[in-house]
Backbone bond lengths (Angstrom), bond angles and torsions (degrees), N, CA, C in turn:
res aa  C-N    CA-C-N  psi(-1)  N-CA   C-N-CA  omega(-1)  CA-C   N-CA-C  phi
1 M - - - 1.436 - - 1.524 111.44 -
2 Y 1.342 117.97 -49.73 1.452 120.67 -179.03 1.516 112.43 -90.54
3 G 1.327 117.96 -1.32 1.454 120.39 177.32 1.514 112.61 -61.46
4 L 1.303 117.28 -28.68 1.453 121.25 179.59 1.525 112.38 -74.27
5 W 1.324 118.06 -16.43 1.462 120.58 179.63 1.518 111.02 -60.28
6 I 1.318 118.65 -36.89 1.460 120.97 179.54 1.518 109.67 -59.69
7 D 1.331 117.47 -42.66 1.456 120.74 177.60 1.530 110.94 -62.53
8 L 1.313 117.14 -39.01 1.462 120.19 179.22 1.520 111.96 -65.65
9 F 1.333 117.19 -32.59 1.457 120.42 -179.21 1.522 111.55 -62.40
10 V 1.315 117.43 -32.01 1.457 120.41 -176.55 1.524 110.60 -58.56
11 G 1.308 117.58 -41.80 1.455 120.17 -177.01 1.518 115.54 -97.49
12 R 1.323 119.07 -26.99 1.457 120.51 -171.31 1.512 113.15 -130.71
13 R 1.291 118.81 34.24 1.450 118.82 -174.65 1.522 112.19 -93.20
14 K 1.276 113.22 156.90 1.454 122.27 170.13 1.516 104.41 -114.18
15 C 1.326 117.87 110.07 1.458 121.35 -177.73 1.513 110.20 -89.99
16 V 1.310 115.85 132.35 1.448 122.21 179.39 1.520 107.42 -129.98
17 A 1.338 117.10 94.65 1.460 123.44 175.57 1.526 113.43 44.94
18 G 1.321 116.81 57.61 1.452 120.71 177.41 1.520 114.55 97.20
19 W 1.299 117.89 -19.48 1.465 121.73 177.75 1.523 109.02 -100.60
20 A 1.312 116.78 138.32 1.457 122.36 168.99 1.519 106.04 -102.02
21 Y 1.311 116.94 135.05 1.467 120.93 -175.72 1.522 109.44 -133.97
22 T 1.325 115.78 142.22 1.455 120.81 172.22 1.522 108.68 -152.38
23 A 1.307 115.09 160.05 1.463 121.69 174.83 1.513 106.98 -132.12
24 R 1.313 115.16 144.54 1.460 120.25 -179.71 1.507 107.92 -129.80
25 G 1.318 116.06 128.19 1.455 120.87 179.79 1.513 111.45 -103.64
26 D 1.338 115.06 148.01 1.456 120.75 178.34 1.522 107.71 -147.54
27 G 1.299 117.23 98.80 1.460 120.64 178.74 1.518 113.47 62.72
28 G 1.326 118.30 38.13 1.450 121.37 179.79 1.512 113.94 92.02
29 A 1.324 118.04 -16.42 1.465 122.13 177.78 1.521 108.16 -92.83
30 V 1.333 116.54 132.13 1.458 120.84 -176.40 1.527 110.15 -118.21
31 E 1.331 115.71 133.36 1.464 122.11 172.99 1.521 107.36 -105.26
32 H 1.321 116.76 135.20 1.453 122.07 178.72 1.519 108.48 -111.80
33 V 1.340 116.08 134.50 1.458 121.08 -177.77 1.524 108.92 -135.98
34 A 1.336 115.84 133.59 1.453 121.94 175.07 1.522 108.10 -132.64
35 A 1.333 116.40 144.81 1.459 120.76 -179.97 1.518 109.36 -144.31
36 T 1.325 115.34 148.82 1.452 121.74 175.52 1.523 108.42 -137.49
37 R 1.317 115.48 143.79 1.467 120.93 -174.26 1.525 111.58 -89.44
38 A 1.329 115.68 144.65 1.464 122.35 177.30 1.526 110.40 -71.72
39 A 1.321 115.90 149.93 1.458 121.21 177.98 1.530 111.52 -70.10
40 E 1.331 117.72 -30.07 1.460 121.30 -171.51 1.520 115.51 -87.74
41 D 1.301 119.28 -25.78 1.460 119.67 -167.07 1.526 108.74 -158.11
42 A 1.310 115.71 -178.99 1.463 121.57 178.20 1.525 110.22 -85.71
43 A 1.318 115.14 48.27 1.468 121.56 177.66 1.528 107.78 -108.06
44 W 1.315 116.06 146.08 1.461 122.96 -178.87 1.521 109.77 -125.68
45 L 1.320 115.87 142.15 1.458 122.20 169.52 1.515 106.17 -96.05
46 L 1.314 115.95 121.03 1.451 121.29 -176.87 1.523 109.77 -114.57
47 L 1.310 116.62 130.06 1.467 123.39 174.18 1.509 107.25 -119.30
48 A 1.309 116.63 130.62 1.460 120.78 179.55 1.513 109.37 -137.36
49 C 1.310 114.67 146.99 1.457 121.37 176.29 1.518 107.08 -129.25
50 S 1.313 116.54 116.42 1.458 120.86 -177.95 1.528 110.59 -78.09
51 A 1.284 115.73 170.30 1.465 121.42 -179.20 1.523 112.08 -60.52
52 D 1.333 117.14 -28.85 1.470 120.45 178.98 1.538 111.59 -93.25
53 E 1.354 116.59 22.08 1.460 124.62 175.85 1.522 113.95 64.68
54 R 1.317 116.55 28.38 1.453 121.63 175.71 1.527 108.35 -87.94
55 L 1.327 116.89 126.90 1.454 122.58 -179.44 1.527 109.90 -90.10
56 I 1.316 115.73 135.46 1.454 121.92 175.06 1.526 106.67 -123.57
57 V 1.328 117.24 126.30 1.459 122.92 176.09 1.523 106.02 -123.93
58 S 1.317 115.33 126.54 1.450 119.16 -174.45 1.516 110.40 -144.95
59 L 1.315 115.33 146.94 1.449 122.71 171.53 1.521 105.42 -108.39
60 I 1.330 116.26 121.49 1.462 120.90 -174.09 1.517 109.50 -123.92
61 H 1.314 116.25 132.78 1.458 121.11 173.11 1.522 106.61 -101.14
62 T 1.325 117.61 135.30 1.462 120.22 -175.86 1.524 112.78 -65.06
63 E 1.329 117.52 -24.40 1.459 120.90 175.01 1.520 108.59 -115.13
64 Q 1.321 116.75 -82.92 1.462 122.40 171.80 1.519 108.01 -159.38
65 F 1.320 115.71 153.52 1.454 119.48 178.23 1.523 108.19 -63.77
66 P 1.341 117.82 141.74 1.465 120.61 -174.81 1.531 114.18 -77.81
67 Y 1.299 116.82 19.68 1.460 123.01 178.04 1.524 107.07 -149.94
68 P 1.325 117.83 151.86 1.464 119.15 -179.69 1.533 111.14 -70.25
69 L 1.308 115.17 143.22 1.461 122.11 178.35 1.520 110.24 -105.32
70 K 1.324 115.47 148.76 1.459 120.67 170.26 1.526 107.52 -81.39
71 P 1.339 118.46 156.01 1.469 119.90 176.68 1.533 112.32 -58.92
72 S 1.329 115.97 -32.76 1.454 121.54 177.68 1.522 107.49 -141.06
73 S 1.335 116.39 128.97 1.458 118.88 -179.16 1.520 110.45 -153.50
74 S 1.299 114.86 171.57 1.458 121.71 -179.48 1.527 110.23 -78.56
75 V 1.318 114.79 135.36 1.461 122.65 172.16 1.520 105.44 -120.10
76 Q 1.325 116.56 127.27 1.457 120.41 179.70 1.521 109.42 -107.35
77 L 1.329 115.24 137.18 1.459 122.54 178.27 1.510 107.94 -119.44
78 R 1.335 116.07 137.88 1.460 118.44 176.40 1.528 110.23 -150.85
79 S 1.303 113.50 150.45 1.453 122.43 175.25 1.521 107.39 -152.95
80 N 1.308 116.74 176.26 1.465 119.90 179.36 1.519 112.33 -69.52
81 N 1.328 117.76 -26.12 1.462 122.06 -177.86 1.524 113.54 -84.06
82 M 1.316 116.96 -7.65 1.449 118.91 -171.85 1.525 110.55 -150.65
83 P 1.333 117.91 139.86 1.469 118.83 175.26 1.532 109.95 -67.84
84 T 1.307 115.82 167.41 1.456 120.90 -179.36 1.526 110.76 -59.84
85 V 1.326 114.48 133.67 1.459 122.04 178.75 1.517 107.80 -121.26
86 S 1.332 117.38 131.02 1.467 121.96 175.76 1.519 109.42 -100.65
87 I 1.321 114.99 130.52 1.460 121.88 -178.57 1.524 107.34 -134.08
88 E 1.309 116.15 150.19 1.459 119.99 177.97 1.525 110.12 -73.61
89 G 1.317 114.52 136.86 1.456 121.79 173.61 1.514 109.29 -121.76
90 K 1.315 116.36 139.15 1.464 121.52 177.77 1.521 108.19 -114.36
91 S 1.329 115.41 125.91 1.460 119.09 -177.51 1.523 111.21 -88.49
92 V 1.322 113.48 148.25 1.454 122.72 174.82 1.517 104.74 -120.81
93 Q 1.313 115.95 114.75 1.460 122.14 -171.92 1.521 107.77 53.00
94 N 1.309 118.69 -139.83 1.461 119.49 179.00 1.527 111.03 -120.51
95 N 1.351 116.31 24.83 1.454 117.59 -179.64 1.531 114.41 -130.81
96 Q 1.307 118.93 2.25 1.457 119.93 -179.03 1.532 110.85 -148.01
97 I 1.342 114.04 136.34 1.460 121.50 177.22 1.519 107.52 -125.54
98 F 1.313 116.58 120.58 1.460 121.28 174.73 1.525 107.95 -89.97
99 I 1.321 116.12 129.43 1.455 121.99 -179.49 1.519 108.43 -100.03
100 D 1.321 116.66 135.60 1.463 122.72 -175.23 1.533 111.20 -49.90
101 P 1.327 118.13 112.73 1.468 121.08 -175.05 1.529 114.29 -72.64
102 R 1.325 118.23 -21.18 1.469 119.23 -178.26 1.516 111.01 -62.26
103 Q 1.313 117.46 -44.30 1.463 120.42 177.89 1.523 111.05 -77.17
104 M 1.315 117.15 -36.10 1.460 120.98 -177.25 1.527 111.89 -63.17
105 R 1.302 117.28 -34.01 1.470 121.38 179.98 1.531 110.70 -56.88
106 H 1.325 116.80 -34.16 1.462 121.34 -176.87 1.525 113.26 -87.51
107 I 1.336 117.51 -33.78 1.458 118.84 -173.53 1.527 114.71 -97.54
108 M 1.322 118.90 -18.77 1.464 120.29 -179.14 1.520 112.94 -57.87
109 P 1.329 120.72 -39.78 1.474 118.43 178.32 1.530 112.59 -58.23
110 L 1.323 117.58 -36.94 1.466 120.26 177.39 1.525 111.43 -69.84
111 L 1.319 116.52 -43.69 1.457 120.65 -179.77 1.524 111.75 -64.71
112 M 1.301 117.61 -35.14 1.458 121.68 -176.93 1.527 112.95 -75.52
113 Q 1.323 117.79 -8.47 1.462 120.91 176.49 1.528 111.47 -79.92
114 D 1.306 117.58 -17.43 1.452 121.86 -176.79 1.528 110.70 -88.89
115 D 1.345 116.13 170.21 1.466 120.68 178.05 1.520 112.17 -78.88
116 Q 1.333 116.52 -33.61 1.453 121.13 -177.03 1.514 111.12 -134.83
117 L 1.307 114.58 151.52 1.453 123.18 173.71 1.522 106.61 -127.41
118 V 1.321 116.58 129.97 1.461 121.18 176.10 1.523 107.32 -108.39
119 V 1.320 115.20 125.15 1.458 122.05 176.89 1.525 106.81 -111.32
120 S 1.325 116.78 122.73 1.463 122.22 179.39 1.520 108.32 -110.68
121 V 1.320 114.64 129.56 1.461 121.59 -177.00 1.519 109.11 -114.60
122 A 1.320 116.82 132.64 1.467 121.47 176.42 1.522 109.18 -82.07
123 G 1.317 115.54 123.58 1.452 120.72 174.71 1.520 110.46 -77.53
124 H 1.304 116.63 176.94 1.463 122.37 -178.74 1.529 111.85 -59.46
125 D 1.341 116.10 -31.37 1.469 120.43 -179.77 1.523 112.66 -86.17
126 G 1.347 117.87 0.22 1.458 122.03 179.31 1.519 114.13 92.61
127 A 1.334 118.03 -11.32 1.464 121.10 178.32 1.527 109.63 -68.29
128 M 1.342 115.74 141.78 1.459 120.96 179.84 1.531 109.80 -92.13
129 H 1.336 115.35 138.69 1.461 122.97 180.00 1.524 107.62 -121.43
130 D 1.346 116.55 123.62 1.458 121.51 -174.36 1.523 112.55 -95.85
131 Y 1.338 114.37 142.43 1.458 123.05 173.91 1.526 107.25 -131.04
132 T 1.333 116.26 123.47 1.455 121.59 -177.08 1.519 109.22 -104.71
133 F 1.332 115.44 125.74 1.463 121.65 -179.18 1.516 109.76 -116.62
134 S 1.311 116.27 131.63 1.450 121.17 171.67 1.522 106.09 -81.36
135 V 1.327 116.92 123.11 1.468 118.96 -174.24 1.531 113.61 -112.10
136 Q 1.309 117.06 -0.79 1.467 119.94 178.89 1.515 110.15 -117.76
137 P 1.288 119.29 147.98 1.460 127.34 -12.46 1.522 110.04 -74.06
138 N 1.312 116.34 152.09 1.463 119.46 -178.07 1.522 113.84 -136.40
139 D 1.312 118.21 4.38 1.459 120.58 -173.47 1.530 112.79 -59.08
140 V 1.319 117.79 -46.81 1.462 120.07 -177.59 1.523 110.84 -68.02
141 A 1.330 116.83 -47.07 1.466 120.86 -176.24 1.522 112.59 -68.90
142 L 1.338 117.26 -35.70 1.464 119.03 -173.79 1.533 114.60 -102.67
143 R 1.305 117.92 -4.74 1.468 119.82 -177.06 1.540 112.95 -52.05
144 P 1.333 120.31 -50.70 1.466 118.71 -179.49 1.527 113.29 -66.20
145 I 1.326 117.22 -34.39 1.457 120.75 178.69 1.525 109.70 -70.64
146 R 1.322 115.62 -43.49 1.467 121.25 179.82 1.525 110.88 -60.56
147 S 1.303 117.42 -43.73 1.468 119.74 -175.38 1.531 112.95 -72.13
148 R 1.314 117.67 -22.84 1.460 120.16 -177.25 1.513 114.75 -104.40
149 C 1.332 117.58 -32.51 1.464 119.07 -168.36 1.526 115.96 -121.28
150 F 1.339 119.60 -12.01 1.453 120.03 179.83 1.516 109.28 -97.19
151 D 1.334 115.75 145.14 1.460 120.99 173.26 1.529 108.68 -85.33
152 F 1.310 116.43 131.73 1.472 121.32 175.97 1.490 109.68 -120.75
């Protein structure tokens, strides 16, 4: 569902120091979406907050991940402000991984305080693949998402 947002960013994005941000309205309800690209590959970390305050966190590859994904696998998140956290990720085809939003709602505020976030994805063979995202500055791009969907 949100995989198409990356395509929309190419033509209609507002870039804020590494983050692409957009909002889409539908009958008074607004969805906010922000994405930042990994240093290593054509992978993007996408954060979205729907009009009903549902958080979506996804890792999206613009083509496909260069290794096979399991339908469900461990995704590890780490930054200087927080020890490594393992969360379940569910893959959609071989180009998108949805990260469990229930845990992300609580830990994203801590992760977003750091300069970098490393997301490690387990491939089908169990090998971990790292993606490094620059997450600062993020106040402009994430302000609407933070105020509606993150726990503080």
